[in-house]
VEXFI-562217 format. One record per residue (C-alpha): residue number from 1; residue in one letter; chain; x, y, z. Coordinates in steps of 0.001 Angstrom, whole numbers. Layout:
N
(NUM "a" "A" (X Y Z))
...
% end
This chain:
118
(1 "m" "A" (-24603 -27143 5115))
(2 "l" "A" (-25308 -23911 6050))
(3 "e" "A" (-28231 -21562 5336))
(4 "h" "A" (-27808 -18752 2770))
(5 "a" "A" (-23945 -20149 2008))
(6 "e" "A" (-24105 -20554 -2373))
(7 "r" "A" (-20631 -21827 -4234))
(8 "r" "A" (-20240 -19575 -7394))
(9 "s" "A" (-17426 -19344 -9304))
(10 "g" "A" (-14548 -18221 -6337))
(11 "p" "A" (-14817 -19052 -2711))
(12 "w" "A" (-17967 -19414 -853))
(13 "i" "A" (-19966 -16491 -246))
(14 "a" "A" (-22726 -15773 2201))
(15 "r" "A" (-25688 -14076 1188))
(16 "d" "A" (-28931 -12235 3611))
(17 "r" "A" (-32156 -13413 2167))
(18 "w" "A" (-31775 -10762 -180))
(19 "g" "A" (-29460 -11807 -2496))
(20 "w" "A" (-26609 -9626 -936))
(21 "p" "A" (-22844 -11029 796))
(22 "d" "A" (-23203 -11171 4257))
(23 "w" "A" (-20166 -11111 5913))
(24 "s" "A" (-21621 -11603 9305))
(25 "l" "A" (-22750 -14815 8459))
(26 "a" "A" (-20750 -18029 8789))
(27 "v" "A" (-19015 -19964 6072))
(28 "p" "A" (-17916 -23488 5631))
(29 "a" "A" (-14069 -23437 6759))
(30 "d" "A" (-12836 -24407 3356))
(31 "g" "A" (-14344 -20926 2221))
(32 "a" "A" (-12499 -19261 5165))
(33 "h" "A" (-9356 -20531 4519))
(34 "r" "A" (-9670 -19751 500))
(35 "r" "A" (-10937 -16011 1192))
(36 "a" "A" (-7778 -15894 3763))
(37 "g" "A" (-5618 -17102 1427))
(38 "g" "A" (-6472 -14571 -1424))
(39 "r" "A" (-5929 -11963 1309))
(40 "r" "A" (-2574 -12829 1880))
(41 "r" "A" (-1481 -13237 -1562))
(42 "y" "A" (-3368 -9789 -2463))
(43 "n" "A" (-1220 -7972 -227))
(44 "a" "A" (1550 -9433 -952))
(45 "d" "A" (1682 -8632 -4134))
(46 "r" "A" (810 -4540 -2988))
(47 "r" "A" (4073 -4863 -985))
(48 "r" "A" (5761 -6156 -3677))
(49 "a" "A" (5054 -3331 -6061))
(50 "a" "A" (5291 -789 -2995))
(51 "e" "A" (8923 -2498 -2662))
(52 "l" "A" (9522 -1597 -6268))
(53 "r" "A" (7947 1782 -6504))
(54 "r" "A" (10179 3010 -3111))
(55 "e" "A" (13486 1535 -5421))
(56 "q" "A" (12472 3638 -8184))
(57 "v" "A" (11660 6617 -5787))
(58 "l" "A" (15224 5931 -4413))
(59 "a" "A" (16767 5871 -7766))
(60 "q" "A" (15221 9120 -9162))
(61 "m" "A" (16071 10612 -5597))
(62 "a" "A" (19563 9804 -6584))
(63 "a" "A" (19973 10618 -9452))
(64 "s" "A" (18961 13780 -9027))
(65 "g" "A" (21061 14712 -6507))
(66 "s" "A" (20167 16946 -3179))
(67 "r" "A" (17862 18657 -5694))
(68 "f" "A" (15816 16389 -5324))
(69 "m" "A" (14530 18178 -1424))
(70 "t" "A" (14582 22038 -2823))
(71 "e" "A" (13892 21223 -6798))
(72 "r" "A" (9749 22348 -6612))
(73 "g" "A" (7497 19742 -8157))
(74 "w" "A" (9951 16912 -7559))
(75 "q" "A" (7185 14684 -6019))
(76 "a" "A" (4668 15414 -8931))
(77 "r" "A" (7229 14722 -11771))
(78 "t" "A" (8099 12077 -10172))
(79 "a" "A" (4442 10820 -9067))
(80 "r" "A" (3563 11655 -13559))
(81 "e" "A" (6379 9078 -14051))
(82 "l" "A" (5959 6276 -12077))
(83 "g" "A" (1697 6624 -12372))
(84 "v" "A" (658 7363 -8752))
(85 "s" "A" (-417 10149 -7028))
(86 "r" "A" (1633 12410 -6111))
(87 "a" "A" (637 11942 -1688))
(88 "t" "A" (1845 7811 -2716))
(89 "v" "A" (5148 9471 -4183))
(90 "c" "A" (5279 11218 -198))
(91 "r" "A" (5006 8728 1649))
(92 "d" "A" (7502 6403 32))
(93 "v" "A" (9759 9341 462))
(94 "d" "A" (8900 8922 4226))
(95 "a" "A" (9355 5150 4890))
(96 "l" "A" (12652 5224 2797))
(97 "l" "A" (13488 8365 5365))
(98 "a" "A" (11792 6181 8408))
(99 "e" "A" (14547 3048 6957))
(100 "l" "A" (17522 5418 6801))
(101 "f" "A" (16492 7367 10290))
(102 "g" "A" (14818 5173 11926))
(103 "s" "A" (11048 6124 13119))
(104 "g" "A" (11319 5842 16977))
(105 "g" "A" (13019 8697 19461))
(106 "p" "A" (10542 12208 19806))
(107 "f" "A" (10011 13631 15982))
(108 "r" "A" (9917 11650 12943))
(109 "i" "A" (12099 12600 10592))
(110 "t" "A" (10021 13603 7375))
(111 "f" "A" (10747 14974 3977))
(112 "r" "A" (8948 18146 4930))
(113 "l" "A" (10824 18122 8565))
(114 "l" "A" (14305 18085 6045))
(115 "r" "A" (13473 20776 3589))
(116 "a" "A" (12421 23033 6279))
(117 "l" "A" (16137 22823 7458))
(118 "q" "A" (17393 23607 4584))
% end
């Protein structure tokens, strides 16, 4: 058995001599596999939540027509309705525009660029 490794209610946690988690210590393969599986599940949940939120943002964009680009405070209002920050809505709009226009080429089509071109 590895030194400084103890079994709690979750996966193996390697601890240093003061009892703090030490992620640089070796852990058994079982613990590493469980930790990696947990990360995969957590990241998959976050991706699903982002996809759902982007669908909601897209629905808000469609409902407001072309006003979403000119109406002041649209992103802030959408963020309040969805319970996220305005920066999250801004990233979601940019991701939706990247899906629509592609992300390659000499420049990226962003919400800020579209608003400036109007």
